[in-house]
Structures are given as structure tokens and as C-alpha cells.
C-alpha positions as a Markdown table, in Angstrom:
| # | Residue | x | y | z |
|---|---|---|---|---|
| 1 | Met | -9.8 | 3.4 | 22.2 |
| 2 | Ser | -8.8 | 0.1 | 20.5 |
| 3 | Gln | -5.5 | -1.4 | 20.7 |
| 4 | Leu | -3.0 | -0.1 | 18.1 |
| 5 | Ile | -1.8 | -2.6 | 15.4 |
| 6 | Lys | 1.5 | -2.6 | 13.7 |
| 7 | Ile | 1.9 | -2.3 | 9.9 |
| 8 | Thr | 5.2 | -2.9 | 8.3 |
| 9 | Phe | 5.7 | -1.5 | 4.8 |
| 10 | Ile | 8.4 | -2.9 | 2.7 |
| 11 | Asp | 9.5 | -1.4 | -0.8 |
| 12 | Pro | 11.4 | -3.0 | -3.7 |
| 13 | Glu | 14.5 | -1.2 | -2.6 |
| 14 | Gly | 14.6 | -3.0 | 0.7 |
| 15 | Thr | 13.5 | -0.1 | 3.0 |
| 16 | Ser | 11.2 | -1.2 | 5.7 |
| 17 | Thr | 9.0 | 1.3 | 7.5 |
| 18 | Glu | 7.1 | 0.3 | 10.7 |
| 19 | Val | 4.2 | 2.2 | 12.1 |
| 20 | Gln | 1.4 | 1.8 | 14.6 |
| 21 | Ala | -2.1 | 2.5 | 13.4 |
| 22 | Glu | -5.6 | 2.7 | 14.9 |
| 23 | Pro | -7.7 | -0.1 | 13.6 |
| 24 | Gly | -10.6 | 0.8 | 11.4 |
| 25 | Lys | -9.6 | 4.3 | 11.0 |
| 26 | Asp | -7.3 | 4.9 | 8.0 |
| 27 | Asn | -6.6 | 2.8 | 4.9 |
| 28 | Leu | -3.1 | 1.5 | 3.9 |
| 29 | Leu | -2.4 | 4.4 | 1.5 |
| 30 | Glu | -3.4 | 7.1 | 4.4 |
| 31 | Ile | -1.1 | 5.2 | 6.6 |
| 32 | Ala | 1.8 | 5.0 | 4.3 |
| 33 | Glu | 1.6 | 8.6 | 3.4 |
| 34 | Ala | 1.7 | 9.7 | 7.1 |
| 35 | Cys | 4.7 | 7.5 | 7.9 |
| 36 | Gly | 6.7 | 8.2 | 4.8 |
| 37 | Ala | 6.4 | 4.9 | 3.0 |
| 38 | Lys | 6.8 | 5.3 | -0.6 |
| 39 | Leu | 3.4 | 4.0 | -1.8 |
| 40 | Gly | 2.3 | 5.7 | -5.1 |
| 41 | Ser | -1.1 | 7.2 | -5.5 |
| 42 | Ala | -1.8 | 8.6 | -8.9 |
| 43 | Cys | -5.5 | 9.2 | -8.6 |
| 44 | Gly | -5.1 | 10.5 | -5.1 |
| 45 | Gly | -6.6 | 7.2 | -3.6 |
| 46 | Val | -10.0 | 7.2 | -5.2 |
| 47 | Cys | -9.9 | 3.7 | -6.8 |
| 48 | Ala | -9.5 | 5.0 | -10.2 |
| 49 | Cys | -6.0 | 3.5 | -10.9 |
| 50 | Ser | -3.9 | 0.7 | -9.6 |
| 51 | Ser | -0.7 | 2.8 | -8.6 |
| 52 | Cys | -1.1 | 2.0 | -4.8 |
| 53 | His | -0.9 | -1.8 | -5.5 |
| 54 | Val | 0.7 | -3.8 | -2.7 |
| 55 | Tyr | 1.2 | -7.5 | -1.6 |
| 56 | Val | -0.3 | -8.3 | 1.8 |
| 57 | Arg | 2.1 | -10.8 | 3.1 |
| 58 | Glu | 0.7 | -11.1 | 6.5 |
| 59 | Gly | -2.8 | -10.3 | 7.8 |
| 60 | Leu | -4.5 | -10.5 | 4.4 |
| 61 | Asp | -7.4 | -12.5 | 6.0 |
| 62 | Ser | -8.0 | -9.6 | 8.4 |
| 63 | Leu | -9.1 | -7.4 | 5.6 |
| 64 | Asp | -12.6 | -6.8 | 4.4 |
| 65 | Glu | -13.2 | -8.6 | 1.1 |
| 66 | Met | -12.2 | -7.1 | -2.2 |
| 67 | Glu | -15.0 | -5.2 | -3.8 |
| 68 | Glu | -16.0 | -5.1 | -7.6 |
| 69 | Ala | -14.1 | -1.7 | -8.1 |
| 70 | Glu | -10.9 | -2.9 | -6.6 |
| 71 | Glu | -10.9 | -6.0 | -8.6 |
| 72 | Asp | -11.6 | -4.0 | -11.7 |
| 73 | Arg | -8.7 | -1.6 | -10.9 |
| 74 | Leu | -6.4 | -4.4 | -10.1 |
| 75 | Asp | -7.0 | -5.9 | -13.7 |
| 76 | Met | -5.1 | -2.9 | -15.0 |
| 77 | Gly | -2.1 | -3.7 | -12.6 |
| 78 | Phe | 1.2 | -5.3 | -13.2 |
| 79 | Asp | 2.3 | -8.6 | -11.7 |
| 80 | Val | -1.1 | -9.1 | -9.7 |
| 81 | Arg | -0.9 | -12.0 | -7.3 |
| 82 | Pro | -3.4 | -13.6 | -4.8 |
| 83 | Ser | -2.1 | -11.4 | -2.1 |
| 84 | Ser | -2.6 | -8.1 | -4.1 |
| 85 | Arg | -4.6 | -5.4 | -2.9 |
| 86 | Leu | -5.0 | -1.6 | -3.5 |
| 87 | Gly | -3.7 | 0.3 | -0.6 |
| 88 | Cys | -6.6 | 2.9 | -0.9 |
| 89 | Gln | -9.2 | 0.1 | -0.6 |
| 90 | Cys | -7.6 | -1.6 | 2.6 |
| 91 | Val | -8.6 | -0.6 | 6.2 |
| 92 | Pro | -6.8 | -2.6 | 8.8 |
| 93 | Arg | -9.1 | -4.0 | 11.3 |
| 94 | Asp | -7.7 | -6.2 | 14.1 |
| 95 | Ala | -4.4 | -7.7 | 13.0 |
| 96 | Asp | -1.0 | -6.6 | 12.2 |
| 97 | Leu | 0.0 | -6.3 | 8.5 |
| 98 | Arg | 3.1 | -6.8 | 6.6 |
| 99 | Val | 2.8 | -5.0 | 3.3 |
| 100 | Glu | 5.1 | -5.2 | 0.2 |
| 101 | Ile | 4.9 | -2.3 | -2.1 |
| 102 | Ser | 4.8 | -3.2 | -5.8 |
| 103 | Glu | 7.5 | -2.1 | -8.1 |
| 104 | Glu | 4.7 | -0.2 | -10.0 |
| 105 | Ser | 3.8 | 1.7 | -7.1 |
| 106 | Leu | 7.2 | 2.5 | -6.0 |
| 107 | Gln | 7.8 | 4.0 | -9.7 |
| 108 | Thr | 4.5 | 6.0 | -9.5 |
| 109 | Trp | 5.8 | 7.5 | -6.1 |
| 110 | Tyr | 9.1 | 8.6 | -7.7 |
| 111 | Asn | 7.1 | 10.1 | -10.4 |
| 112 | Glu | 4.9 | 12.0 | -7.9 |
| 113 | His | 8.1 | 13.1 | -6.1 |
| 114 | Pro | 10.5 | 14.1 | -8.7 |
| 115 | Asp | 12.7 | 16.0 | -6.3 |
| 116 | Arg | 13.4 | 12.7 | -4.5 |
| 117 | Arg | 14.5 | 10.7 | -7.7 |
| 118 | Asp | 18.1 | 10.8 | -6.7 |
| 119 | Glu | 17.2 | 8.5 | -3.6 |
| 120 | Gln | 16.2 | 5.9 | -6.3 |
| 121 | Lys | 18.4 | 2.6 | -6.2 |
| 122 | Lys | 19.0 | 1.3 | -9.6 |
| 123 | Gly | 18.9 | -2.4 | -10.0 |
């Protein structure tokens, strides 16, 4: 068994969720869902939208290069930056990651979880 890596999710509300993950197994969206991080997934993680848009603050170079389908979907995203990736397309390999969830993704998560909207921090 390979050594676990640390993934830290930070959402726009300031909540930080840290989790250990097995390298090469699950993508960031699956990992976020398993640990309760608020990462949206309107299409269910099949690279058909941009709702799982994140900014990879640390460990970006350890991820596989972006494929054309992901680039096309990110073109639909808001506030796309050089560190932007889609969580459904990023499988952590061999380095710890620090991931900032985009405002767009957090809003999608609340839309998918209407029973939790009362937790939403108003800015």
C-alpha cells in the first residue's frame, strides 16, 4: 500500500477540511464528498459542467496535465485562474494538495443541499 497524502480543502466561507487519501485512487470531487467538504457537482462528476471548479494552491504540478474536455468545461467557469482545475478530473498522485473551493462551486453545493442553506454565511 502506498503512503497516504494529505488534502486540505478550503471553502470561501473559511472552513478548512483536511483528509488523508490514497494516491491514484479517487478524484478530488470524490474525496471532497467523502469528507464533507462543500464542493459542488451539478453534473455528478462526469466533466459536463464547471461546478466542481477549484484552485489548486499547493501540489498543482503533481496532477496530470489538463485534457481538452476539462479545458473546454473550465471555459464555462467563473473567475478561472492559472491554478484552476475541475475536481472531477484531478486524481492526486504523489504530493499533498491544498485546494481552494471556488465561490461558484460552493454556491452549487448549497443548491444541491437546500436543507443546509441555513448554514450559508452571508458576506
